[in-house]
LUMRO-712241 format. One line per 4 residues: their letters; for each residue x, y, z of C-alpha. Coordinates in nm, 4 decimals. Example, Ala and Ser with C-alpha at 12.3 -4.5 7.8 and 13.67 -1.06 7.14 Angstrom:
AS> 1.2300/-0.4500/0.7800; 1.3670/-0.1060/0.7140
***
This chain:
XXXX> 23.9465/5.6454/-8.0424; 24.2895/5.6206/-7.8725; 24.2406/5.2503/-7.7964; 24.1157/5.1701/-8.1451
XXXX> 24.4081/5.3353/-8.3201; 24.6533/5.1653/-8.0858; 24.5145/4.8194/-8.1675; 24.5226/4.8859/-8.5407
XXXX> 24.8790/5.0159/-8.5389; 25.0067/4.7334/-8.3165; 24.8322/4.4638/-8.5200; 24.9619/4.5925/-8.8530
XXXX> 25.3142/4.6205/-8.7087; 25.3030/4.2629/-8.5730; 25.1737/4.1143/-8.8981; 25.4181/4.3161/-9.1069
XXXX> 25.7299/4.2284/-8.9057; 25.6298/3.8613/-8.8748; 25.5736/3.8448/-9.2500; 25.9113/4.0066/-9.3219
XXXX> 26.0854/3.7573/-9.0937; 25.9091/3.4722/-9.2730; 26.0097/3.6120/-9.6119; 26.3767/3.6361/-9.5120
XXXX> 26.3601/3.2827/-9.3725; 26.2159/3.1484/-9.6992; 26.4707/3.3416/-9.9027; 26.7507/3.1785/-9.7062
XXXX> 26.6114/2.8245/-9.7384; 26.4419/2.8248/-10.0810; 26.6122/3.0697/-10.3159; 26.4358/2.9192/-10.6151
XXXX> 26.0856/2.9850/-10.4677; 26.1233/3.3480/-10.3721; 25.8417/3.4738/-10.5958; 25.5904/3.2237/-10.4587
XXXX> 25.6963/3.2988/-10.1002; 25.6497/3.6681/-10.1471; 25.3089/3.6132/-10.3087; 25.1798/3.3875/-10.0315
XXXX> 25.3078/3.6064/-9.7511; 25.1754/3.9230/-9.9146; 24.8330/3.7584/-9.9390; 24.8459/3.6594/-9.5716
XXXX> 24.9506/4.0096/-9.4732; 24.6687/4.1625/-9.6791; 24.4107/3.9369/-9.5128; 24.5448/4.0223/-9.1701
XXXX> 24.5473/4.3936/-9.2462; 24.1883/4.3737/-9.3724; 24.0847/4.2108/-9.0461; 24.2592/4.4776/-8.8427
XXXX> 24.1141/4.7630/-9.0450; 23.7500/4.6581/-9.0593; 23.6997/4.5183/-8.7089; 23.5105/4.7586/-8.4795
XXXX> 23.7455/4.7336/-8.1842; 23.5140/4.8982/-7.9319; 23.2296/4.6559/-8.0059; 23.4150/4.3221/-7.9816
XXXX> 23.5251/4.1272/-7.6785; 23.8694/4.2053/-7.5397; 23.9983/3.8603/-7.6370; 23.9477/3.9414/-8.0057
XXXX> 24.2436/4.1757/-7.9746; 24.4593/3.8622/-7.9482; 24.3567/3.7432/-8.2961; 24.6700/3.8762/-8.4760
XXXX> 24.8985/3.7178/-8.2119; 24.7155/3.3857/-8.2304; 24.7326/3.4042/-8.6097; 25.1110/3.4424/-8.6014
XXXX> 25.1383/3.1525/-8.3535; 24.9238/2.9368/-8.5804; 25.1455/3.0270/-8.8759; 25.4507/2.9293/-8.6725
XXXX> 25.2946/2.5923/-8.5868; 25.2013/2.5308/-8.9487; 25.5530/2.6100/-9.0647; 25.6963/2.3763/-8.7986
XXXX> 25.5029/2.0747/-8.9252; 25.5572/2.1720/-9.2878; 25.9319/2.1975/-9.2275; 25.9284/1.8604/-9.0545
XXXX> 25.7591/1.6943/-9.3541; 25.9974/1.8649/-9.5945; 26.3050/1.7877/-9.3868; 26.3873/2.1567/-9.3507
XXXX> 26.4703/2.3849/-9.0577; 26.3800/2.7478/-8.9844; 26.5895/3.0379/-8.8745; 26.6349/3.0288/-8.4967
XXXX> 26.6572/3.4064/-8.4807; 26.3365/3.4461/-8.6818; 26.1376/3.2135/-8.4563; 26.2606/3.3718/-8.1349
XXXX> 26.2057/3.7206/-8.2775; 25.8433/3.6318/-8.3603; 25.7944/3.5055/-8.0047; 25.9258/3.8315/-7.8580
XXXX> 25.7120/4.0353/-8.1000; 25.4003/3.8428/-8.0009; 25.4536/3.9052/-7.6296; 25.5273/4.2733/-7.6869
XXXX> 25.2100/4.3007/-7.8957; 25.0022/4.1384/-7.6208; 25.1474/4.3790/-7.3673; 25.0638/4.6724/-7.5925
XXXX> 24.6999/4.5885/-7.6653; 24.5855/4.3966/-7.3557; 24.5454/4.4939/-6.9880; 24.8300/4.4280/-6.7413
XXXX> 24.8683/4.0576/-6.6597; 24.7702/3.9360/-7.0066; 25.1293/3.8855/-7.1247; 25.2090/3.6491/-6.8369
XXXX> 24.8918/3.4547/-6.9157; 24.9747/3.4309/-7.2874; 25.3452/3.3428/-7.2500; 25.2878/2.9648/-7.1872
XXXX> 25.1403/2.9396/-7.5382; 25.4544/3.0960/-7.6836; 25.6755/2.8642/-7.4787; 25.4695/2.5704/-7.6003
XXXX> 25.5165/2.6622/-7.9662; 25.8930/2.7029/-7.9194; 25.9108/2.3664/-7.7416; 25.7236/2.2021/-8.0272
XXXX> 25.9670/2.3607/-8.2722; 26.2569/2.2271/-8.0668; 26.1107/1.8762/-8.0440; 26.0336/1.8695/-8.4167
XXXX> 26.3870/1.9924/-8.4824; 26.2473/2.2836/-8.6833; 26.4946/2.5081/-8.5014; 26.8261/2.4327/-8.3368
XXXX> 26.8052/2.6092/-8.0000; 26.8453/2.4733/-7.6538; 26.5606/2.4540/-7.4061; 26.7127/2.7382/-7.2035
XXXX> 26.6108/2.9894/-7.4704; 26.2323/2.9405/-7.4488; 26.2426/2.8745/-7.0738; 26.4486/3.1842/-6.9913
XXXX> 26.4005/3.4162/-7.2886; 26.0202/3.4011/-7.3024; 25.9681/3.5020/-6.9330; 26.2074/3.7929/-6.9908
XXXX> 26.0084/3.8937/-7.2989; 25.6869/3.8536/-7.0974; 25.8262/4.0876/-6.8330; 25.9040/4.3442/-7.1029
XXXX> 25.5488/4.3013/-7.2332; 25.4099/4.3594/-6.8836; 25.6185/4.6751/-6.8519; 25.4823/4.7985/-7.1837
XXXX> 25.1277/4.7091/-7.0749; 25.1621/4.8989/-6.7478; 25.3055/5.2094/-6.9153; 25.0399/5.2105/-7.1844
XXXX> 24.7621/5.1549/-6.9316; 24.8845/5.4454/-6.7205; 24.9172/5.6746/-7.0227; 24.5692/5.5849/-7.1427
XXXX> 24.4176/5.6456/-6.8018; 24.5915/5.9824/-6.7907; 24.4680/6.0657/-7.1405; 24.1156/5.9568/-7.0478
XXXX> 24.1354/6.1658/-6.7298; 24.2376/6.4791/-6.9192; 23.9820/6.4080/-7.1920; 23.7051/6.3708/-6.9334
XXXX> 23.8030/6.6994/-6.7733; 23.8048/6.8788/-7.1079; 23.4678/6.7329/-7.2048; 23.3056/6.8357/-6.8752
XXXX> 23.4464/7.1879/-6.8977; 23.3185/7.2158/-7.2553; 22.9803/7.0833/-7.1396; 22.9709/7.3397/-6.8576
XXXX> 23.0435/7.6183/-7.1063; 22.7740/7.4905/-7.3419; 22.5113/7.4526/-7.0669; 22.5807/7.7989/-6.9277
XXXX> 22.5673/7.9452/-7.2772; 22.2273/7.7853/-7.3329; 22.1045/7.8797/-6.9851; 21.8129/8.0928/-7.0938
XXXX> 21.6532/8.3603/-6.8869; 21.3741/8.1967/-6.6816; 21.0475/8.3746/-6.6224; 21.0212/8.2755/-6.2547
XXXX> 21.2194/8.1302/-5.9662; 21.0370/7.7996/-6.0077; 21.1466/7.7754/-6.3696; 21.4987/7.8861/-6.2757
XXXX> 21.5219/7.6098/-6.0129; 21.4152/7.3492/-6.2697; 21.6755/7.4710/-6.5175; 21.9512/7.4650/-6.2548
XXXX> 21.8592/7.1085/-6.1519; 21.8616/6.9808/-6.5106; 22.1935/7.1551/-6.5797; 22.3520/7.0069/-6.2638
XXXX> 22.2463/6.6529/-6.3609; 22.3968/6.6989/-6.7063; 22.7257/6.8552/-6.5971; 22.7991/6.6303/-6.2989
XXXX> 22.6747/6.3163/-6.4817; 22.4484/6.2154/-6.1956; 22.0916/6.0903/-6.1496; 21.9239/6.3307/-5.9121
XXXX> 21.9467/6.6965/-5.8150; 21.7662/6.9001/-5.5515; 21.7664/7.2786/-5.5899; 21.6370/7.5287/-5.3372
XXXX> 21.6245/7.8995/-5.4219; 21.5473/8.1790/-5.1773; 21.3243/8.4558/-5.3079; 21.3414/8.8257/-5.2291
XXXX> 21.1157/8.7932/-4.9240; 21.2990/8.4968/-4.7713; 21.0718/8.2180/-4.8954; 21.2235/7.8905/-5.0179
XXXX> 21.1377/7.7303/-5.3524; 21.2450/7.3614/-5.3664; 21.2694/7.1541/-5.6858; 21.3879/6.7949/-5.7257
XXXX> 21.4671/6.6471/-6.0680; 21.5452/6.2796/-6.1220; 21.4047/5.9482/-5.9953; 21.1138/6.0013/-5.7538
XXXX> 21.1275/6.3706/-5.8357; 20.7712/6.4214/-5.7113; 20.8831/6.3499/-5.3567; 21.0050/6.6207/-5.1243
XXXX> 21.3720/6.6101/-5.0252; 21.4383/6.3788/-4.7321; 21.5325/6.5261/-4.3969; 21.9073/6.4781/-4.4489
XXXX> 21.9043/6.6446/-4.7920; 21.6857/6.9279/-4.6641; 21.9300/6.9908/-4.3796; 22.2268/6.9898/-4.6194
XXXX> 22.0509/7.2445/-4.8391; 21.9645/7.4636/-4.5417; 22.3260/7.4598/-4.4251; 22.4547/7.5383/-4.7751
XXXX> 22.2331/7.8405/-4.8463; 22.4415/8.1482/-4.7926; 22.7650/7.9476/-4.7940; 23.0633/7.9981/-5.0193
XXXX> 23.2328/7.6635/-5.0846; 23.0995/7.3352/-5.2285; 23.1757/7.0130/-5.0451; 23.1476/6.6374/-5.0908
XXXX> 22.9471/6.4579/-4.8226; 22.9573/6.0763/-4.7799; 22.6070/5.9381/-4.7326; 22.5496/5.5627/-4.6985
XXXX> 22.6809/5.4008/-5.0202; 22.7065/5.7218/-5.2231; 22.8668/6.0640/-5.2213; 22.6637/6.3860/-5.2344
XXXX> 22.7827/6.7156/-5.3760; 22.6508/7.0115/-5.1763; 22.6820/7.3262/-5.3820; 22.5873/7.6784/-5.2674
XXXX> 22.4757/7.9341/-5.5252; 22.6454/8.2509/-5.4015; 22.5025/8.5918/-5.4837; 22.5818/8.9438/-5.3721
XXXX> 22.2246/8.9791/-5.2503; 21.9101/8.7689/-5.2421; 21.8031/8.5474/-5.4052; 22.0516/8.2815/-5.3057
XXXX> 22.0207/7.9058/-5.2967; 22.1894/7.5679/-5.2926; 22.2078/7.2473/-5.4954; 22.2531/6.8867/-5.3816
XXXX> 22.3406/6.6341/-5.6552; 22.4022/6.2613/-5.6121; 22.5473/6.0106/-5.6591; 22.8813/6.1714/-5.7434
XXXX> 23.1670/5.9532/-5.8802; 23.4476/5.9219/-5.6277; 23.7194/5.9657/-5.8903; 23.8902/6.3033/-5.9200
XXXX> 23.7163/6.4795/-5.6260; 23.9381/6.7901/-5.6521; 23.8264/6.8585/-6.0094; 23.4622/6.7923/-5.9151
XXXX> 23.4830/7.0604/-5.6469; 23.6525/7.3056/-5.8853; 23.3817/7.2392/-6.1448; 23.1127/7.2848/-5.8786
XXXX> 23.2662/7.6123/-5.7659; 23.2634/7.7450/-6.1227; 22.9093/7.6192/-6.1842; 22.7754/7.7705/-5.8620
XXXX> 22.9331/8.1085/-5.9245; 22.8057/8.1372/-6.2807; 22.4537/8.0138/-6.2013; 22.4318/8.2380/-5.8941
XXXX> 22.5227/8.5392/-6.1070; 22.2693/8.4374/-6.3748; 21.9861/8.4111/-6.1197; 22.0840/8.7386/-5.9579
XXXX> 22.0736/8.9060/-6.3001; 21.7273/8.7594/-6.3518; 21.5927/8.9405/-6.0489; 21.7704/9.2641/-6.1252
XXXX> 21.6151/9.2637/-6.4719; 21.2748/9.1712/-6.3325; 21.2928/9.4548/-6.0819; 21.3855/9.6995/-6.3571
XXXX> 21.0997/9.5768/-6.5719; 20.8612/9.6003/-6.2791; 20.9700/9.9609/-6.2238; 20.8949/10.0491/-6.5869
XXXX> 20.5609/9.8654/-6.6086; 20.4034/9.9529/-6.2719; 20.1844/10.2525/-6.2014; 20.3483/10.4605/-5.9286
XXXX> 20.0197/10.5586/-5.7627; 19.8275/10.2305/-5.7601; 20.1048/9.9699/-5.7775; 19.9406/9.7686/-6.0567
XXXX> 20.0370/9.7677/-6.4236; 20.0629/10.1020/-6.6049; 19.9673/10.1906/-6.9615; 20.2758/10.0127/-7.0970
XXXX> 20.1755/9.6997/-6.9122; 19.8191/9.7387/-7.0405; 19.9501/9.7397/-7.3985; 20.1434/9.4214/-7.3227
XXXX> 19.8283/9.2586/-7.1861; 19.6340/9.3571/-7.4965; 19.8967/9.2020/-7.7221; 19.8865/8.8825/-7.5167
XXXX> 19.5127/8.8244/-7.5709; 19.4249/8.4753/-7.6916; 19.1058/8.3282/-7.8266; 18.8522/8.2982/-7.5438
XXXX> 19.0055/8.5652/-7.3197; 18.7742/8.8408/-7.1943; 18.8785/9.2065/-7.2029; 18.7078/9.4198/-6.9342
XXXX> 18.7311/9.7989/-6.9301; 18.6402/9.9633/-6.5975; 18.5556/10.3272/-6.5318; 18.4745/10.4947/-6.1985
XXXX> 18.1338/10.6670/-6.1997; 18.1460/11.0236/-6.0683; 18.5201/11.0246/-6.0061; 18.5501/11.3908/-6.1105
XXXX> 18.3078/11.4870/-5.8339; 18.5301/11.3166/-5.5762; 18.8289/11.5210/-5.6884; 18.6238/11.8418/-5.6985
XXXX> 18.4570/11.8040/-5.3591; 18.7034/11.6018/-5.1503; 19.0327/11.6903/-5.3187; 19.2895/11.5045/-5.5220
XXXX> 19.4242/11.3177/-5.2189; 19.0828/11.1575/-5.1722; 19.0710/11.0799/-5.5444; 19.4127/10.9151/-5.5268
XXXX> 19.2916/10.7058/-5.2345; 18.9928/10.5868/-5.4380; 19.2249/10.4804/-5.7209; 19.4464/10.2948/-5.4756
XXXX> 19.1463/10.1256/-5.3177; 19.0255/10.0100/-5.6594; 19.3706/9.8745/-5.7421; 19.3778/9.6759/-5.4163
XXXX> 19.0252/9.5524/-5.4826; 19.1185/9.4240/-5.8279; 19.4235/9.2393/-5.6997; 19.2158/9.0796/-5.4247
XXXX> 18.9160/8.9635/-5.6265; 19.0743/8.8470/-5.9519; 19.1814/8.4916/-6.0199; 19.5523/8.4069/-6.0316
XXXX> 19.5322/8.3794/-6.4102; 19.3686/8.7230/-6.4502; 19.5654/9.0495/-6.4738; 19.4832/9.4177/-6.4326
XXXX> 19.6397/9.7491/-6.5336; 19.5613/10.1186/-6.5191; 19.4969/10.2792/-6.8567; 19.5065/10.6302/-6.7180
XXXX> 19.2910/10.8586/-6.5025; 19.0103/10.6490/-6.3546; 19.0092/10.3879/-6.6343; 19.1316/10.0368/-6.5667
XXXX> 19.1731/9.7245/-6.7782; 19.1307/9.3603/-6.6780; 19.2203/9.0534/-6.8860; 19.0282/8.7442/-6.7739
XXXX> 19.1909/8.4354/-6.9260; 18.9658/8.1750/-7.0874; 18.6478/8.3361/-6.9627; 18.4395/8.2439/-7.2685
XXXX> 18.1823/8.0531/-7.0588; 18.0480/8.3681/-6.8852; 18.2742/8.6736/-6.9293; 18.0143/8.9135/-6.7822
XXXX> 18.0206/8.7208/-6.4529; 18.3832/8.8255/-6.3970; 18.2913/9.1946/-6.4400; 17.9834/9.1640/-6.2200
XXXX> 18.1895/9.0047/-5.9412; 18.4234/9.3047/-5.9516; 18.1325/9.5496/-5.9424; 17.9474/9.3711/-5.6599
XXXX> 18.2585/9.3506/-5.4441; 18.3301/9.7190/-5.4969; 17.9729/9.8260/-5.4145; 17.9532/9.6021/-5.1077
XXXX> 18.2184/9.8045/-4.9257; 18.0086/10.1222/-4.9289; 18.2305/10.3186/-5.1664; 18.1672/10.6821/-5.2514
XXXX> 18.1729/10.5880/-5.6206; 18.0428/10.3059/-5.8365; 18.1935/10.1201/-6.1316; 18.0820/10.0665/-6.4910
XXXX> 18.2277/9.7897/-6.7060; 18.2409/9.7030/-7.0747; 18.3201/9.3434/-7.1718; 18.4356/9.1976/-7.5033
XXXX> 18.5377/8.8407/-7.5777; 18.8513/8.8182/-7.7897; 18.8334/8.6082/-8.1046; 19.1270/8.4773/-8.3046
XXXX> 18.9756/8.6197/-8.6223; 18.9982/8.9830/-8.5084; 19.2806/9.2149/-8.4102; 19.3354/9.3092/-8.0446
XXXX> 19.2602/9.6702/-8.1386; 18.9153/9.5649/-8.2568; 18.8572/9.3787/-7.9301; 18.9538/9.6923/-7.7350
XXXX> 18.7111/9.9023/-7.9427; 18.4334/9.6525/-7.8734; 18.4959/9.6641/-7.4961; 18.5021/10.0447/-7.5148
XXXX> 18.1671/10.0439/-7.6968; 18.0199/9.8146/-7.4312; 18.1494/10.0478/-7.1560; 17.9814/10.3425/-7.3322
XXXX> 17.6558/10.1444/-7.3377; 17.6878/10.0729/-6.9622; 17.7341/10.4442/-6.8917; 17.4395/10.5354/-7.1115
XXXX> 17.2213/10.2727/-6.9402; 17.2616/10.4319/-6.5967; 17.6110/10.3367/-6.4830; 17.7007/10.0922/-6.2037
XXXX> 17.6583/9.7955/-6.4368; 17.8427/9.5712/-6.6817; 17.7601/9.5444/-7.0511; 17.8740/9.2769/-7.2957
XXXX> 17.9588/9.3630/-7.6551; 17.7313/9.1675/-7.8878; 17.7553/9.0978/-8.2602; 17.6559/9.3948/-8.4771
XXXX> 17.6490/9.6179/-8.1672; 17.7475/9.9792/-8.2453; 17.7921/10.2857/-8.0352; 17.4656/10.4789/-7.9998
***
C-alpha cells in the first residue's frame, strides 16, 4: 500500500509540473494559441493521470514505474522536433527543470542506482535540444547539471528506500504480534496432550512463518509425547532435533541455532510444574533475530500457561468424576457416559450376586475390597474405546462403543474373567443396544430390564434386551 501510493503521488506530481511548465512555455511563445495549448496539455495530463490511477502497481514489472518519466521525455523530444520545423525555441529553464524533475521522480519511485542508469537518457535529450537549437544552453549544463540532479535523485532514492524498509519492518512486527494475539485467543482447550501438541505445532508454524515444527510435551508421569507438523511430518525427529528438544525441556530462554543452511528456533514451554515441553521450528528467517526471540519468549510463556491450565482443569474434573473407593467413574461420570451414547453402542449394567452376604459375613472392608477388585478387573479387560463407571453400591455400568455385532460377547468376557479368578461372588449383566431412534433413558431402562431377567434366570449370566421384552 505504501509503495503504491508513493508511485501514484509521484507520477501525478511529475505529469502536473511538466504540464504546467509546458503551458507557461507555450504562453510565452504563442500568446494567440493559449486556449488550444491549455486544451491539449490538459488532455495529456488527464491521460497520464488515468494511467497512474488505474495501473495495479504491485502486479506490474518495476520498469513500468518509469512510464511517466519516459512519457515526459518523449514529449520533450516531440516538442524539440516540432520547434525545429516551426523555427521556434523553448524556454531553457523549462527544459532543464523537466530534466531535474524526471531524475527526482526516478529516484523517488525506483530502487537505488536507477537514477544513475536513467540519467544518460536525460543528457541525450538535452543534447538533442542543444543540437537542434531548440534551447540556447551550453553543453556544460547537461554535462554538469544532470549528474548533480542524478546525485540528488540517488539521495532521495536511498532515503525513501530506508524509510520504506523501516516501515515494512515495523509493519511486519505489528502484524506478527497481532497474529500471536489472534492465535492465542483462538487456542482452544485440547482434550489431550497429543491434541495440545498438534495445536502448538500448527500455531508455531503460523506465527513464525516457517515450514516445520516439532513439539514435545512431557506428561504428568514423565513420558514424552512428540509431534511433528510440516513436510515429512510422519517421520520422527532426527537425532539433532531430538537432542535440541531434550536440552530445551525445562529451560527458560529460547535460542536460535544455526544448522547447515538454515536457522532453527529452539523454544522451551516453561511451566510452574509438569507438564513442560519444547518446540523446534525451522527454517527461521535471519532478519530481526532479536524480535524473533522476544516473540518466541512471549509465545512460549503463554502456551506453557495454557497447557498447565489444561492439566489443572483435567485434574479437577477427574476429582469430581471419579469414585473415591474404586477409582473409576462415579455416578456423575456414568450420567456423562449415558448422554454420550451413539447408535450401535452397547450399554451393559453389572450387578454383584450375593454382595450383601459378603458385607454381612466378612465385613464392609471385605466388601470394599470386592468393589475395588471389580473396578480393576473392568479396567483390565475392557477395550481402549470402552468405558466403565460405578452407579452406586454394587452396580456398575459399561459402555462398549460400536458393539452392535455381538454386544453380549463383551458382557460374557467380563463375567468369564471375573469367575476365572475364583471370586467369592459372581456377576450378572443386562445388555441393551442403543438406537438413534430412542432416548438414552429408554436404553438404560432396557438394560435394567435385561439385568432383572439375568437375576431371575439364576444369576451369573448375561441377558440381552430383545424387542417387545418386558419385565416379568
